Phi, psi and omega in degrees: 000164188221137177236124185280142173279165179293137179251105180250111178288143176276173184302318183296321181295330183288347185282348184276139183284146177286359175294347177261030184303324180299318178296320181295319179298320177302315182293320178300320178299316178301314182295324179298318178297320179294319182298321181299319180287347186289334183299311179294328178297323179296321181293325184280321192246343190276162169268179180217157172249130182253136186229125181252106179280168180294154177064032184301145185118330178205072184255119176270116186236118180255351179188148180219137168251140178231128175242128180239128178243116180279100186288323180212146168074326180261146175240296185246125190221143172275135182234133176231140179258122187243117176274126182279064177227170178244125358284154180295143177247125182250137170230132183226157175203147175270121180273120184264341183203169177291154178060021172282148185249135170257125176259120186239126181235140178226142178293320177191142177205154178230129183202156173272332182204155177241149179230142170252120178264142181211157175204163179288161182302323183276006176090352181277166183276144169298137183289154177301134179095352177294143189256130174237156172237137183233143171230123177255142173229118182251153176237123177072056180266111180059225180260019181266143179295161182308127181221170179233120178204159178212143187226139177216113178053045178090354180251149182287314176228112187201174177273145175234134181270148180277147178233155180258133176221099187056243183258020185236140177250130186207164169215135186257133180252108176267128187258133174232145181290142176286164179288325186218155175219130179224148178235136182232127169200155185305128179069017176283181183289339179282122182293348179258023186268009182308136182237135175238133180207156176196176173229153181255120188247113180299325181287340176229066196288351178252003183262143175257141183237032181296339179260006184288147177275354177232160174241113177274143178212138181088202180083180178214108005300153190272156174228152176230155182250143173241128182223127183228137168244085198288344190246019188283341180261123182198201184257348185257111184287350177287331183232340182228167179267118182295148173303143178086358180294153172267114181280111180283323178194145177216132183226126174263125182253125175236140182249132180285156167272219176270354180264114185235178187207146177262015180258160181278144174235157178207164182254141176229170184260126178282136181242008177241134176296137180220167184238130176300328185274343187234344186298134175227181177298333182264328189234147175279324175213198188297333186239337188261126176279151169296157176302319172225146179307138180088356177056028187267003181253173186290351174297329187239344185224135173262120182261100177267219178296130183255121176249113190281146175234137184242096186277078187269342186250142177284154175052043184229139177277136176240151196238117181262127178281115187230027182302313181301323182290311181295327177298320178299322178291319178294332177287341177122005176278147184301141180265101175251009171096190185256145173247120178267116189249160180201155177292155176297158174060033175258168175288155181278157170228154175236130174253155169288141181263181178291347176270004180301144182296317181274121185301324183292343180276346188285158176301139173217154187238130175247137181223130171250135187209158171255138181291148183277158164291153182095190188232133167257122181230144182233136178244123174259127194312123171064016178277337174220169180294326179292337182264023180303126184228133175245135181207146180200164177253153175238116181262134187305131174059026179232138180267012183287141175263137180239035184290348183242014180269154183274024182214158176234124186251137179227035184296139175235174175213170179298339181264355181148185182268132176263338176218144167225163178226152177235148181212143182213137172253107195261348191226019181273352178255128180164195184257007181286171185298324182251021177253162178264119183296146174304149179068015173291163174273122180258112178275321186201140175218139184213127174263150179233132173236142179251131185281133173278330177222170179265141182220147177262006181275134178283131185256141177231156183223132181236150179284129177282147180243005177228155182277165181202165183236128189305319187269007179229346185293144178209184177300330184269320192236148170284318172202175187304124177083359181229108183273164170293168180300324168220160178301134178084008178079152178211143175268141004261010185289326183251331176211157181293143184280002178238167176222136174261010186252122180300142177287167180208159182236111185275077188257013176232127181295138180059017174275153180266131180239135187257144172236118180278114190239030187302312185295322179291314180297320177301315180299323178291317181293321178280358179061035174285333178201157183287156181267102174245007177084204185227159167251139184236131179204167177280129184291320182218083192289155178227018186068011176266082194303130173265128181230132180240157174288142181256184179291348179264007177294134184289328175279101192299330181295341181272353185289163174300152176222159179227126180241134183226131171257117188215170177203159178269122179288135183234006184277345179087294181255114181292154179298150174283179181291143173301144177245171182052039176287116192211160171263170178306141180067011182066020186269152170268006172250131187233130178289138186299337182264359181223057182271096181216154188214160177211163179203171181256133178277133180233132181203126177258016182283195183295160179297152179086358179279131182229151172280129182236346176219165175214164171229135175236136178235146179232133173238154182253117178058028182215097181289353179269353179060036177271351177224092187287136173270326182200145173229129185287346196074210184233071178294159175288153177213153173065232010291149182248134170275157178307134181090351179272147178268145175289164165293174174292125184257125186283140163281127188234028179258195178294156187299135172278147185286139180261017178272237188261008184288149172248134179246143180241134182235149171211159179211158176218160179249155172238142187261171176291350174257013174069024174278138178264125181279169177283161176289147174288172167298153182284133177257123180262128181224155171240138181268131184237158179275340183213138185217136178226119175279140175248119192254010180201162173287135179131193183272143177225139172285131184295141174226077179234105189270057181214166174266108183277001175053229186267008181295136181278159178299316180296322180295318185284320191240359185296335180267002178264321184237143178298327176223121184266121177235110174241143183225132167255177182234132177258111184294323184293321182264356181057041185218157175270153179218160177259117183281152172275318174234164180266130180267131181299129181093346178270139176268159183214154167261143175243134175260125173254129184273007186220153174276350174289153181291128177236135179247129175256128179219160180206143167286147184192186179246137174291142175262115190240017175295162182289329178222162173218125182253127178253109176291140183252138177275138176219111180248109188277108175250006182085004178250092187304318184279356180245344180270150166083011179282124181234131176262112188238175184209138177285139185264351192274138167266123190233021180054050177067020175267117183283164176262147180263121185299328181270355187235321184262002183240134173248130185244137172231126182050047183217139180296155184275008179253138170240159187234118171187158354262174178261122183256016182095346181235318188201166177264151162270157179212160177214135180246112184286346180296316180233013180058030175272162186207165176219143177057040176080008178295154176213185186282354187263127179247119182297156178301137177073007186286140170272143179202160180266141169227160185241107176283143181228025177184171180286162181056035180281148175203162168242121177251126183253132179257124179295124185292344180277350182243271177076195001278150174286174177300153181301137180294148178294150179292153176295138176292152178295153176302142181208161178281131182193159167200162177229147176235121177287140174234116184249161178212143180209154171208123183058234180267358181266142180203161173224117183239018188247016185255138183221141162256145188212158170231149185202142183302322187268359186287154176260164178290320177269195183296137168212184188289350176275350177271132187243126180295147170277130177261138186297140178296151178279329187280159175287320181251130184196173166222143179208159175231137184207171177249114185266113183248079175287351184264010185260022175059233181303327184269015179301142179163185180264135184236142178266342170226127180238110184254127181248163177298147180292123186282158173280169179305126179086348179280157181240153175228139182234148175230146170250116181253136180249129174258123181237124180234139173249354181218042180297137186255020178123330180218137172244135181237127172264148175221160181202167177218114181296127179292147182299326182293343181242032184297334182265358183279166176261134179232118181230139178235138178243127172279111187287348178279318184242358177077008181287135174260143179229127173277109188291345179279341183268344179210161180243017177203161179210132182238152175210156182282139177195143178222147179061226180276134184203140177228134180212140180256150177223139175253125180247123181242132182238132179240128182284132173226136175090164183264143174240126178241111179295135179088357181278072187296328180267004175057038178262007176099355178208153178267125183223179176301327179299326178292323177297317178298318180299320177297319178297315180294324179296325181299327184257018172077011180276344176223147176246121183264146176285164176305322179295316179297319181294323183295325181269351182263341184279074185286332180270359173068023182266004177087357179230163181248130182190202187295328179293322175294321177299319179297319179294323177300314182293323178295320177295320180297329182265007174080014179276349177227152178294156180112179181216000000 
């Protein structure tokens, strides 16, 4: 059987008219023939991935999904699925991009193992150590209900490295069953399956849809979905996932109605509390607005790894991969549910909601997990002696005690609090069987309160620092004869003035609300401070009284509960503080989209002790961490041996502000023996909108894609470098200057005084207009090569998406060449007129990049089109195929070099200046070496050129160039180098050193040296004489271009043929540097007279 891969035409391919459909059908036929032969090629040359499912020996498999993500080095790969049965069954598909899915179905099969064979597009083997990621999804595995899982080296979804075994590349996936499996859906058999969902509708932005039977997503105006299973994390592995579990796999299933969509959707993790009854496009609950309308930004949603789902069929279940999200909840981060996201301007889809009439249509969540080391224990108030709980209310200005009532009141008002409540768990720490021993390691602790009524008031809880008695406490007194410091309590005398416990809003009746109390419980267990419980009150009351069930409630399931994940440390010596705790580049400035950190694990304990978990905490403007902004919980890490550094660990909370806030971070490790390490030193960071690393001493072209507004250079960068030197260029005065502020659209050089990596970052505003026009200065002094140089900069932030010089830029009175980057020695350049380049330049300009352009007339400008809006100007048509070649001429002395100079011939070139000739731009450095063509004879266009293109000569004709080598820092020897182009392999190439008269046959050697020191200038004449015939499109070099040459180009694209450099030079008709179906199409068009040439 055969499964076709996705066929995505590139931009260049879309330019061809369908009037040539007959030719295209011919090419498709050729490719089909090649594809058929590809199956056996995979068997002969490919490596394989081996997968062992459970119950191997008799596995009934009716369907498999495979997702392959090429993490490094591979882009396009042939993939074949090989069943190890007789006769072998092959399934193959061409993978066009990362995270593409192959769906494989079999009516029935029996096997001990399955293998995926793969190889690179060019037929070579993936190198040992290349990293791939695989996700398997099986249907009907043994006697297990349909599930989705993938395993790599003991992990369900993980990376597997390739290994070499003779001529085969492989990675083996050993599968082991998880400890637990749970399913959650509304009204299901699991009592913890309650589901809350709604959608946010931009077109009805003040309306709540919590009671809707459908969930709309996408469309224009757009909608997003919120789906929560709030009770899935707990202490009972029979019904909930225990804290600290390893999530092997988690899949969210949503079923479409009749409204479907061909666009991708994905699931993300919500980090803001929201209400099913009150959430709208504008608000998360009755009082709290989303960070941005629609909750689509990082203030409210954490966007981790995105696994796309394409809901194209009606009344069909689709499966969202959410392992990473559920793992964060198991690690201890608050569970606020899933956000179903989609790109703007897509078609809408409708899912059945938890209110759907048919239970099987409702959202449901499947989770496979391994149980954690350590103990999860839950205490239900007053059900055992260890669960002894005291709770009472305090009514404003009343001395009444409420220690025996079944409710806790926290009503507030605009004038103050009318009710507060206190609660204490007094006996869960100790040496008993169901107690937590003193000095235990506390990984996670969470209290639960159930609301008697719904309230829109946000509730906060603080740790008490004085004792009290349940049956005597009141607004006035802690107990008989002992009052609070003031009536109604006061900080810091009665409770700490800060809270490490996230606030919550109890807006659903009989719903359970969690308070994460890990730091307080840890302090009590470690005996850092005494256990007097907490005070609970409304932070900003509105007389909308919040009432919770107390320990005296007769329905015991409604009482408060306390859950703790803990373990006994056995390593003896706890780990020391992590060292080298750092952000990327060692900077204290962190880009908001790359918030990751790492540190080194240190431990002087017994051998074999490893770090297996960590905790990271973030506070905002508070180096004492008394007001936490984020707590990571206890994610897995490593394992790390002492002295080893962690991988980069992601910050996965709500977005940190990029304005003037300072954030403080610290982290600690936990060992496989449950020892808790010390906190690291505090890391101070500022979050920035734009960041540029400088990796060497010297000048760097700025790449900051933001509008820095009125911020001064010293303000933005003064704390990064001991001396800040930024330079702009004034075209009119031909001089550099130091700016006070950065002007949008202006380019700059930055000087770094050190070879150590330094990162420059700044808060700023994104520039999001559809276009940006940069006016260019042109001061005509009659010096063409010295007038009109402008250093400019792109303003758009594009999430690392570069701009195309030939597609996103409109030029007026400006040369078609741009120059960047500067590597300390020379510039790279690219000319969009003929797609020529120097020193590795190409058509792609990174976001925020500074670059040089050359204005050549008045009213000159560069207009940049934002690729997310558009449309940009229509792309220029492809030039007709023509005979041409370029030869690089390089020069070097010591550490100085110039590798960007070319002499060239081309059918359309002129004898004098034209757009294929590229100006030489003056070096920035004092000491340099360069080679150029000095054309003082070109009148107005006189100047120095780095590329000199001449007309293509006839048979026997010669063309000559005079090249000048100029050095200001020659170290004793200057060396020229060159590489004869394959298209001119039969031509004659001779060079004369005009200083000493020496002639050099360039075909017999590829370099020439001469002595020189300090400043030195020397001219060379290079003469080229054409010999032999050149036939464009003659891929097989038989003297004529035919249909056979088109077929050869198609086969070469897919690695079925290997072309020599000479063959490639005459076959690359579209000039893109590769040989493929587009070149084949051009050959056929020329044969049919649709293009010039023969």
